N, C-alpha and C positions, 0 to 999 in steps of 0.2 A: 555696681555689683548688687544684684538683688537676690534675696533668698527665695527658695521655693514658696509659692503662694503670694509673691509680691510682683507688682507690675507697674510700669510707668503709665501715668494718666495725666495728660495735659501738662507735662513737665514736672509733675510732682509724684511722689511715691504713694501708691495705694497698697495698703497691707491688708490681706484677707485675714479674717479672724478665725484661723484654724483651731483656736482654743475651743470653739463651739463643738468640735468633734469630741472634746473632753467633757462636755455636758454642763460644766459648772463655770460661771463667770463671776468675777468680783469687781466691784467699783465702790470706793468709799466704804461705808459700813454695810453695803448691800451685797447680796449674792443671789444669782439667778441659776436655777436648775432647769435647763432647756428641755430635758427629757420629761420631767414631771410637770413642767409648766408652772413652777412655783417661784415666788420671790420671798427672800428672807432679809430681815434687818437685824443684825447682831444675833443671828440664830433664831429669831422669832418670825414665824410665817406671817406674811402680809397678804390679805385678801385682795386679789386683782382680777378683774374680768378678762375674758379671753382676748378681746381686741386691743385693749391697752397693753396687755402682756405681749401680744404679737408685734405691736408697734415698738415696744422696748427691745425685743429681739432684733428687729430690723435695724434699729439704731446702733445696737451693740455689735452687730455684724460689721459695721463700717464706722468705727469710732473716729471722730474728727472730720467726717465727710458729710456733705449734704445728702439727705434722703428726701427726695421730692414728694410733694403731695400726690402726684400721679402714681409714683411707685407704691406709696402707702395704700392708695385706693385699689390698685391691682392685687396687692397682697392681702389686704384685710377684707375687701369686699369683692372677690373675684366673681365676674359674671353677673353681679347685681346691678340693677338700675334703680335709682331713687332720686327724688327731687332735691334733697337737701344734704348733699355730700359734705359740704363745708361744716355744717352743724354737727354731723356725725363724727367727722374727724376731730374737730375741736373738742368734742365731748370725750373722745378716747384719749387725746393728749392731756386734757385737763385731769382726767381720772388717773392717768399715769403720773402726772406731776404731783397730784395729791398723795399718792402712795409713796412717792420718793421725797415728799416734803420739799419740793422744788418750787421755784417762782419764776414766772415768765419774764418779769422785768429784771431780776437779778439771778439768772440761772446758774446753778452749780452743775447740772447734768444735761438738761435739754435746752438748746438754744433755738429760738425761732428765727428763721430767715424769711422776712416778710414776702408774701405772695409766692414763695418758692418751696419751702418745706422746713425741715428740722435737722439739727446736728447734735450728736452726743459729744459733749466737750470734756468730760472727765476721763481720767486714765482708766484703762480696762486691763484686767489680768486674768490668768487662769485661776480658778477658785481652789478651795482647800482640797477638794477631791483630787485635783491634779498634783498639788503640792505634796500631799502625803505619798503619792506614787512616783514623784519625780526622781530621776537618777541623782546620785550624789554629785554635788557641785563643789569642787575644791579649787578650780582655776578658771580664769576668764580673760578674754581679750576684747578691748574696745577697738573696733576697726575704724579707720578714717571715715568720718561722715562725708557723704558726697555733696559737693557744691552744685546745687541745681539752679543757681542764680543766672546762669548764662553769661557770667562775667568772671573771668579768671582772676581779676583783681580782688574778688571776694573770697579767695582760697583761705586767707588768714582767719576768716570768721569760722569756716568749717573746721580748720585745724585747731583753733582755739577751743571750740566746743568739744572736740575730741579729747583734748588735754584735760579739760574740766571734768569730763566723765571719768577719765582714768584716775585723776586725783581723788574724786569722790569715792569710787568703788575700792580704791586702794586702802581706804580707812577700815575696811572690813578685815579684822585681825586674822581670821583663819583662812582667808582667800588669797591665792597666788594670782596676782594681776600682771599680765605681760606689760612691760614698760613701753613708753611711747615710741622709742626708736625702732623696735621690732614691729610694733603695730603699724607704724606709718609705711613700712615696706609694702603693705598690701593696698596702698592707694592706687586705684585703677589697675589692680592686679588681674582681675577677671577670673579668679579661682572660686570654686564652690566652697560653701561654708564647711562641709565635712573635711575637705582637703586642707583648708586653713587651720581648722581645729587640730588636725593630726600633725601638721607641720609645727604648730606652736605648742602642742601638748596641752590643750585647754578643753574644758567641758562646755563652757557657755561663751557665746559671742554677742556683743552689742553692735548693731549697725543701724544706719539711718541716713538722713540727708538734712541739708540746710539750704534754704532759699531766701534770698533778700530781694524785696521789691520796694524801691524808694525807702521809706522809713519803717517798713514792716518786715518782720523776720518770721519765717515758718520753719519749724523743726519737727521732723518725724524721727522716731526711734523705735527699735524693736529688740527684744531679748529672745535669743534662739538657743536651744540646747543643740549645738551644731553637730555633735557626733551622732545624735539620734534624729537630727533634722526635725525637732519638735519646737513649735512656736510657744513661748511662755507668756509674752506680754507685748503690747504695742501702745504707742501714744502719739498724738499729734498736737502741736502747740503753735499758737500764733500770737505775736505781741508787737508792740511798737519797739523800734530799735532802742529807745531810751530805757526800756524795761529788759534789755538783753541779760543783764546780770541776774535779775529776778527769774527770768525764764530759764537760764542755765542752771541756777540753783534748784529750781523746781524739778527740772528733768533729772539732774544728777541725783537729787534726793529720792525721786520716785524709782529710778533704776536701781540705785544702791539699796533701797529698801526691798525691792523685789528679789534681788540677789540675796540680801541678808535673810529673808524668809526661807529661802532654799537652803542656806547654810545653817542658820540658827532660827528655826520657825517661830520661837517665842519672842524674838527680838522686836522691839519697836523703837524707832529713832529716826532722825533725819539729818541731812547735811546742813550745817549752819550757814545762814545767809551771809553774804559778803557785801559790805557797803562800799562801793567805789563810784566815783564820778563816771558816768557812762562814756563820755568822750575820752577820758583817761584810760578806761578799759579798752576801748577800741584802739587807741595808740599803743597800748601795751601788747595787744594781740599782733599788731603789725611789727612791733619790735621783735617779738619772738619769731615771727615768720621769717624776717630777714636775717636774724642772728643764726638760725638753723641752716642757712645756706652756706655759711662759713667762708665766704670770700671776703677780701679786703673791703670792697665797695659795700657789700651787704652788711658786714659787721658795723661799718661806720653809719650806714642807714639805721641800723637797729639802735645805735646809741642816740641818734636823733629822736626816734620815736619814744624810747624809754624816757629820755629827758623831757619830752613833751608831756608824757603821762604824769611824770612827777610834778611838772609845772602846774598841771590841772588839778592834781590831787597830791599835795606835799606829804601826805602820810601813807602813801601807797607802798607798802612794804615789799610786795612781790616785784614791783617795777624797779625798786632799788636793787633787789637781789639779782634780777636778770640783767640790769645795767652793769652790775659788778661782774657778771660772767662775760659780758661782751668785752669789757676792758681786759679781763683775764685772758680771753682767747687772742686778743691782739698782741699781748705780751708773750703768750705761750708760743705762738707760731713765729715769733721773731719779726712780725710785721712792723712793730714799733718797739723802741727800747723797753725792756722789762722795768727798768728803774723809773719810767714814766707811767706805765700802764698798771703795774701791780699795786702801787699805792692808791690809785683811783679805785681799783677793784676792792681794796680793803675798806676804804672810806664808805663806799656804797653798801657793802655787805654789812658793816656795822650799823649803818643808818637803817637798813631794813630790820635788823634785830632790835633796834630801839623801838620801832613801831609794832613789831610782831615777832616775838622770840621763837614762834613755832613754825616759821617758814623754812623748810628743809633746804631750799635752793640757796638761802643766805648762809647757812652753816656749811654747805658744800663749797660755796665760793670762798668763805673765810678759811676753811680747811686747806683749800688749794693754795691760797696766799701763804699760809703758814708753812706748807710743805715745800712749795716751789720758789718762794721769794724770801721769807723771813728765816727759813730753816729752824723754826721754833717747834721742836718735835713734841714737847709736852702739850703745847696749845693745839697743835695739829691733831693729836690723838683725841683730845677732848672734843674738838669740833666734829671730827669724824664720827665719834661715838654718838654725839647728840643728833647728827644728821640721820644716822641709821635708826636711832630710836624714834625719831619723828616720821621717818619714811621707810617703813619696813619693805615696801615694794618699790623703793626709789633706787633704780640700778646705778645712778650716778653716785649716790651716797655710798653704796657698797663698793663701787669701783674705786672711789677715793680712799676708802679705808683699806682696801686690799693693796692699793698702790703705796700707801703710807707704810704698811707692814712689810711690803716687799723691799722698799728702800731701806728700812730699818734692819733688814736681814732676817726677818721673821717669815721665812719662805713658806713653811707648811701652813701657817695661819693665813697668809696671803692667798695661797691657792684655794684653801677651803672657803675663804670669803668670796673669792672670784667665782667659784662654782655657784654661789647664790646669784651673782650677776647673770651668769649664763642661763639659769633657770628663768630669770625675768626677761632676758634678751637672747632667746635661742637662735635668732637669725640676724644678729647685728654684726656687720663687718667690723665696726669700730671696736666693739667689745671682744670679739674673737681675736682681732689683732692685738689688743691690749693684753689679752690672756697669754698670747705668744710672748710678749715682753716679760710678763710675770714669770713664766717658765724659764725664759732666758736668764733672768737675774738669778733664778734658783739653780742654774746650770743643768737644767733638764732639757737638753737641746732637742731631742727627738719630739718631745711633747710640744715644745715651742714651734717647731717646724710644722707639726700637725695642725695646731690652732691657726697658724698663718695660712696654711693651705685651705682650711675651712673658710677663713675670711675671704680668700681669693675666689673660692667657689661662689660665694655670695656676690662678690664684685671683683672681677679680675683686674680692674683698674684702681684698686685701693693701694695707694703708694705706701702708706704706713705699714701694711702687712708685708709688703716686699722688703721694706727696711728691716723690720724685726726678723723676718725670715733669713735675710742675708747675714745678720749678726750670728744666728745660730749655725748657719751653714759654714761660716768662717771657722767657728769653734770645732766643728766636726771635720775640718780639713777639706771641705768641698768648695775650694776657692773659685773655680770657674762658675759654679752655680751661684755663689754669693755675688760675684761681679755681675753676672747676668741679671740677677734680681735688682741690684742697685741701678744698673743701666736702665732697666725698665722703669724704675721709680723716677729717675731723672727725666726720662722721656715723657712721663705722665705729669710731672711737676718739676719745673726747673728751679725750685726753691733752693736757696743757698745750702741748707743743711743736708739735702740729698746729694748735692754736688760735692760737698765737703766729705761726706761719708764715702762716696765713690772715689774721690781723690786719695783718701787714706788707703783704701783697699787696692787701688792701682799701685801705690807705692809699695805695699806689702807683697804684691805679685809681680815685682820687677817691671812694672810699667811706669817708671819714674818720669819719663817725658810727659805722659798723660797727666800724672799727678801734678807736675809743675805747671802745666797749662791750666788746670783747674784752680790751682793756688793763685796764679797770676790773674785769672779772670775774677776771682772772688775779691782779691785785693783791689783791683780796679773798680769793681762794683761798690766796694765799701766807701769809695770816695764820692759816690753819687747818692747812696741810700744806706740805711742801716743794715749792716751785716754783723752778726754776732761774732765777737773775737773767739768764742769757743769753736765756731766752725773753722776759722783759719787755723786754730791750734790743732784741730783734728788732722789736717793734712800734714802739718809739721811733725806730729807724732808719727805718722806713717813714714815720713821721709827720714826720721831719726834725728831731726834737729830739735832736741829737747830744750835747748836754751830759748829758742824762739817760741816753742810750744808753751813753756811755763810762763814766759813773759805775757803771752796772750791769755793764758788761763788766769793770771793775776788780774788782768784787765777785766775779764769776764766776772771775776769775783767782785771787783769794785762796782761793776754794773749790775750785780745781783742776777746774773744769768742762771736760770734755773737748771740748765742742762749740766751744770757742774756736778750734780748728783750722779751723773753717768760715770764719773771717775771711779766709782766703786764696782762697776760692771766688768765682766770678763774681758772685754776688749781692751781694758787698760791694765791688765794683770802685769804687763812688763814694766809698769811704772811704780809698782808697790814698794820696791826697795829704795826708791828715790826719796830723800828727806823732804824735797819740795812737795811731792805728792802727799806725804804724811802730814806736812804742815797744812796743806789745803784741806785735806779730809778732816783734820782736827778742827779747823775753823768752821767747817760745815757741820760739825757736831756728829760726824758719822764714823769715827774711829771704832766705836763699840759695835757698829753694825757690820764691820768688815771681817 
């Protein structure tokens, strides 16, 4: 996806500097006024002859690209013939370097490419004249950087750089930054920037590309006011792969500072550098890439890469935090017993916080363990609050906090908190579906159904949205529609919990034979692999066999199955008068939430 004024050139992105239409260009401590032909350093005018100035303009028009000696000859000496062009060009470039206080051997601005030409290597941005007239910037999205390596296996590098930029700009307190989940929806989407900006409700968009060749990495990035289709800044960087962390920090700092100037013009600051073993960082990026695929095989791959990163850099806090999340997901989805996965998640989250207390992902992971495994509600709220404090634009942190409040029966607060998630994740099927669950717990069924509908508009094959929608349809008496939704969920994912939910609903709608078939299938499956006793209990509840149901619910309690917290939801209202239900809820510490 290319913005207006950008084109592909030899497999790399070439960005035209439309900022020149705005007449003022800034780099480092210097500013150029292309209309008056003047160069300034910290506001003081610097005397520069015409040809050195025109050479500077040519270089600034194409930052990061080669400007050949022949191109300079045609522009600076059109139609002229002379015997010593080389001497004249060298004189012009030397005069320019003197004005910029630059050096040929250690250039900060103008790099010599022997026998070929020159390249401007510093970051370039629109100058103060544009900044004063820039439209208000209050929201931003970092779009997925395009992988131009010609190798799909390098996607993790582009995705990792995208996430780094999101984290960097999220530190700007007054800026709303779209979270990664929604931003990644636009990977290869092919939509125009104004359309994307309107869909996400943002003012500014960052886009660019990553290309890797052997041990070299080249990254381009540009900042565009998408609603007005105005180019604000662009830069191109190239480094050895071993310097990738330094490169990412440099780009993230540069872009964050450009945005900060638009939001708070007097601000000066930078993104702190991160010191991590380069190979550990590469393993970490691969771990994130596979974890986000959310399949059993990919989650287990992610654990391998995170473990490798930690082996290479034993103090790598973010690797511990994300390893914690991989174990959490394996336990959450019932892929492995929670009693095995959640303790591993807790250990790694705490290890992350030992090395860096400011990592939001570690607080998120620890909060999830306290909520879904330990049922330690005081500790859970403390971790949720700390995660939100550290990551004001972290949708996961807000979602965990909303989920905590929803489980605790604080429904109005939960809904208000989740509205913050939706502002950060306007087109996320996952969070729209989860909002449906939040509304369901609050017994606001019409709003629950509506949020699930929105999730299914984003992805009609999202099984969780069908699940939560079915729960609310059941409560409104729309049993055929609820059954149809769960049947669709089972057809999309044959996971035991979807089959158990459908079995329960079959039993409630006089389809007892179908319910018993599902119960028998799940019982047989439990002899081959892990099946949560909670899922088996669900079907027994539907069949009215409460003795068997409570026996299995007790097993689930002993296994610390997190879904026991669902016993407080409307689908189990018929159990509330049973002393066994009251005993379980008491041990979960949720009696005061009912």
